[in-house]
N, C-alpha and C positions, 0 to 999 in steps of 0.2 A: 848376219854380221853382229857380233856381240857389241852391245852398247856400253861404253864406260862413261857414265855421267857423274855428276857431283853427288856424293853420298847425301842421303836425306838425314837431317839432324832430328833426333827424337824431340817431340813436344814436351816441355817441362811437365805437363800434366800426366804424361805417360810413365814418368819415373816412379819407382817405388819409394814412397816417402817414409823416412825413419820416424818412428813414433816419438812424439814429444813427451819426455818423462813428466813434464809439469801437468800433462793431462791426467796423469794417474793420481795426482794429489786429491784426496777426498775434499768435497766442498764443506763449507762451514756448517751447514744444516745437518749434513751426515755425521760430521764429527761430534756435534753437540748432542747427538743421540747416544753416544757412547755412555754406558752406565756410570763409568768413573767420572766423566765430565758432568753428567746429570747430578751426581752426588756433590761434585765440586760447586756447581751452581747453587745448590741448596745451602751449602755451607758458607760460600764466599760471595754469592751474588753473581748474576750472569755477566756483568761487565768484565770482571777479572778473568773469568773463564774464557770469554771471547778474545780477550787480549792474549791469553796463553795460546789459544788455537791459532790466532793470526800470526803470532811469532813463530810457532812451529811450522806453519805453512810457508812462511817466508824463508825459513831455514831450508826447507825442502826445495824451494825454487832456486835457492842459491847453491844447491848441491851439497849442503853440509850434512843432511840426513836423507835417508831413502824415503820415498813417498809412503811406503808401508809403515814407517815408524812415526808418522806425524801425530797420531793419537797418543802414542806412548810419550812422545816428547812434550806434548801439551799437558798431559797429566803430570809429568815430572816437573814442569815449570810452574805448576800451581803453588801459590804461596801457602804457608801454614795457616795464616789468618788473613783477614781482610785489611789489616793495617800493614804499613810498609816497614815498621820497625822489625828488625831481625835479631833473634837471640845471638849473642856473641860469647865465645869462650874468652874470658879475661885472663890472659897469660902474660900480662905486662909486668907483673910484680907490684902494681899499685892497687891496693885492696879496694879503695874507694875512688874509682876512676870517674871523674866528672863527665867525660865524653862518652862513657859507657853507662851513664845513669846512676853513678855512685853505688849505694848499697843494693845488692841483689836481695829480693824478698825471700823469706823462708817459705818452705812448703806450706806451713800453716797459714801464713799471710796470703799466699796465692790462692789457697782454698777459700779463705775468707772473702777475698775480692770476687772470686767466681760466684760464691753464694750471694754476695751483695749486689750482683749485677742486675737482679730483678727488683721487684718491689720489696722494701724492707721497712722495719719499724724505726728508722733513723731518727724520726721526730714524732713518735707516736707511743702512747702508753696503751698497750694492748689490753690491760686489765680494765681500764676505765673507758677506753675509746677516745680519750682526750689527747690534746697536744702535750708532748713531753720535751724536755731539754734535748737539743740536738747533740747526738754523740755522747750521751751521758755515760754509757758503759765504757767507752774508750777513755774518757776523762777519769772515771773511777779507777781504771786499770793503771793509769799514770800515777795517781795518788797512792795506790797500793805499792808501787815500785819506789816512790819518793815520798815517804811519810812525813818528811820535813816540810813539804808543801801543804798549805791549807786549801789551795784551789789550783785549778789548771785550766788552760785554754789552748786551743790549737788553731793556727792559721796556715796559709798555704806555703810558706817557706820561712827560713830563718831571718832573712832580711825584712820580711813582712812583720815578723814579731817585733823587731826593733822599731820599725815605722809606726806600728800601732802604739807601742809604749811612748815614743816621742810625741806622737800626735795627742794622745790622751792625757799625758802627764806634763808636757813641756811646751805645747804650742804657745807662742808668744812669750816664752820664758827661756831661761838658759839651761843648757846641758853642760855640766862641768866634766871635761875629759882630758886625759893626759895626751900630750903631743906624741908620745911614743905609741899610742893606741889608735891613732888616726889611720886606720888600715884601708887598703884596697881589697875588696872581698872577691874579686875575680871578674873577668870579662870587662875590665875597665870601670866597674862600679866602685866608687869610693865612699867610704862610710860618712865622711863629712858632707858630701853632696846629698846622700840619702837622708841624713838627719835634718839638714837645713831645708830640704824640700817639704818638711812637715810644718814649717813655720817656727821651729825652735831656733834659738841662737846658740852657737857653740862658744863655750868659754874654755879656751885652751890653757892648760897649766903644765908646768915642768918643762923638761926637754925631751929629746928623742930617746935618750938612754937613761935619764934619771928623773923620776917624779916622786916626791915624798908626800906623806899624809899632810904635812904642813902646807904644801903647795895647794892641795885641795881645800884645806880649811880657810886659807886666805881668800879663796875665790867664792866660797859659799856665802849666799846672802839672800835677801828677800826675793830676788828674781830667779832663784835656783828652782828649776823643775825637778831635777834629780841629778845625781852623780852617776856617770856611766863608767863601768869597768869592763874593758874588752880584753878577752884572752887573745893574744896574737897567734892564732891557730895555724897560720900558714907561713910563719917566719919566726926566726929567733934573733934576739939581740943579746950578744955576749960581751963579756969583759967588764968595763967600768959601768955597771948598771945598778939601778935601784927602782923599786916600785912599791906602791902602797897596797896593803892587803885589803880584802873585802871587809874584814873585821875592823880595820882602822877607818875605813870609809863609812861604815855603818855607825860609827861613834860620832859622826859629824852632825847627826840630827836631821838629815834629809834622806829621802828615799834613795836607795842604791839599786840601779838596774845593772845586772851583771850578765854579760853575754859569754857563755862558755864555748859557743860555736859548734863544737864537735858532737854534741848530743850524748855525752857520757853521763848516765844518770847516777852512777855510784862509782867509787874508786875501783880501778882495775890494776892489779899488780903488774900487768904487762906494760902499762903506761903510767908509771908513778908520777910523772910531772904534769900529766893532763888533768885539768880541773874537772870536777863533776858537779852536777846540779845539787845533790844532797849536801856536799861539803860547803858550797858557797851559800846555800840557804841557811845552814847551821851557823855560818859566819855572820849572818845578818842581812843578806841581800833581801830587798823587798820583792824583787822579781828576778828570776833567772830565765834567760832566753837561750834556745838551742835549736839545732836542726835535727829532724827526725831521720834523715836519709844518710847520716854519717855513721858514727860509732854505735848509735842505737840500732842501726841495721834495718830500719824500716822505710816507709814511703817518704817522698818529699813532703815536708811540712815544717812548720815552725812551732816550737813548744814554748809556752809561757807558764811558769810554775812559781808560786809564791804566796804572799799574804792574801787572805780572803778578800779584804776590802779593795786592795789594789787590783788584783786579778779580775774581780767582778766589775770594777770600773772600766777596765780595758775591754772586757767581753761585751759590755753594754754600750760602748762607744759606737756611733754610726759607722765608722770605718770598718769595724769588725765584720759587718755584713759583707762588705766587698772583699774581705780577705778570708772568708770562711772556706773550709774544705768540704769536699763532697763525701758521699757515703762510702765510696770505694777506698778513699784515703783513711777514713775513720775505721773501716773494717780491717784494713791492712795494719794500721797502727795498733789497734787493740790486740790483734793476733800476734804481732811482733812483741808487744810488752808482756802479754800473758803466756805466750807459747814457748816452745823449746828454743834452744840456742839458735841464733841467726847464722847464716853463712859468713857474715862479717866477723862475728865472735869466734866462729870455728877457725877461720883463716888467720885471725890475729893470734890464736893460741896454738898453732900447729907446732909440732916437735921438729926442729931442724934435722935431726938424725933420721926421722921417719921420711922427711921430704927427700933427703939424699938417697935413701934406699929406694924410694919410689921412682926417682929420676933414673937411677941406675937400671932398675928393672924395665922401665919403658924404653930407655935408650937401647938396651940389649935386644928387645923385641923389634925395634925399628931396624937395627943393624942386620938382624936375621932376615929382614925383608929387603935388604939392599939399600937402605936409606942411610946416608951419612949423618949419624947422630951420636952425641956424647952427653954424658951427665956432668954438669959443672955446678960449682957453688955459685950462689946468686945472692943479691941483696934486695929485699922488698921494702916498700914503704906503705904507710897508712893511706896517704893521699886525701883528697877531698877537703883540704883545708884543716886537717887534723894531725896532731902529734908531729910537728915539724922537727926534722933532724933525727927522728927515731928510725933506726935501721933494724929490720927484721931479717935475721939470717934465713936463707932459703936455698932452694936448689932448682935447677932449670935444665931443660933439654936444649943443647946447642946444635943448631942446624945451619946449613949454608944460608947466607944472607939472601940469596936469590929466591928462596922459598917464601919470604915474608909477604910479597904481594899475592901469591897464589893462596896462601893461608888466609889472608884478609878477605879475599873474594871467593873463597870456597864455601861449602855447605856442610856444617855451619861455619861462619867466619871465625877465625882464630886470630886474636890480636896479641902479638908478642912485642918485643922491642929489639932494635938493632944496637949491638954493642960489640966493639972491637972486631968488626967485620963479620959478625955472626948474628943469626936470628936466635934470640933466646926466648924460650917459652917457660916462664917462671911458674912453678906449680903451686905456690902458696894460696892463691885465690881460685885455683881450679879444683872443684870438688872431686874427691876420689871416684865418685859415681860417673864422672865424665871421662875417665881414662880411655875407655874403648872408643868413645867419640873422638877424643883427641888423636888417638893413634890412626883412626880412619882418615881424619882430616890431613894429617901429615903424610900418610901414604899417598893420598890423592894428589896433594900438592907436589909430591916428588915423582908422580907418575908411576907409582908402584901398585 
């Protein structure tokens, strides 16, 4: 008799188990033996390479990439350098964009920084083997460019230059300054607060829109440390206005410290209203202060140019030690001053017609690849607290606004601006040599 019993259920252990794809992911030790990652560890250090490997393994576990592609993904994720700062293409139309580090260094300055990264003769006389003046060659280069200055000194930024002048020349005394020049220099830092922190007292004269030489003369007295003339480099006052010139102030018989802000060493026909160091020294300023990373196109630093006795007094003040710059800044500054035109100078003097032709050519190539792109007229600015109100005719690539984020987070990041519902990539500050890089970035952002 045939028996019909209850079917026997197979034991779970008897089933054929599907292979777990995560088991195929190579271990960290195995991946780190990849020659490309070995080279990466030599260049970047083991920590960053291990981080890239761990991230690639996690992507494989999440199913984002195949197990066989983990090593390639780790190599692709390696940073260019051991620092987290990333090169960005500045297509904002702001030549000196503070959030992007202001002036991009010239190739000559970058080479100088690379050479100065090791041991250098920054404070050594190789001929005698004795100590030498720190950064003497960079200071000599500045004096060659501004022969109206008898001496020069460099500190770590423009605000520091004013702080040093106020501390050395006016601590416990008065600084006479126009109410119309009591400026805020950015990020909430206000000039009056900065100057008063040195122990100097501010003697305000005139009004917001009108200050005459007679206003200054009435305030000058035995307690005057110096008269301060500040170029309002990040705003303009128009209409019923009046201000005293440096020459008028120099005739008052007290030192004049003049802050040009933007770092223009000599007149530039592209910026006829922008004061320059040479001009204000000729007019009688005892000291001119400026930033090195603005229109000069160099590294962040503060320049002090002027009379021998006054500048030497500043350089020998104890505070000067705390504000001094390092060998990399000195190398970049000297190469900027002695070397070829800077990227900032090139961008400032671009031909608008050539920019329009360039934008049209690039837009045509993008359209051929299926990217919605057009060439449009644009307006660029100097930025960085320089040449307020100056408009520089330019040209831009107009792209869908939705591409802005993908461009910012791509490789390399491209920073444009949103305007009238479009993402504009202004070309004035983008070197011609970066055109192919820009095209690749736009195609990648558009998924082409």
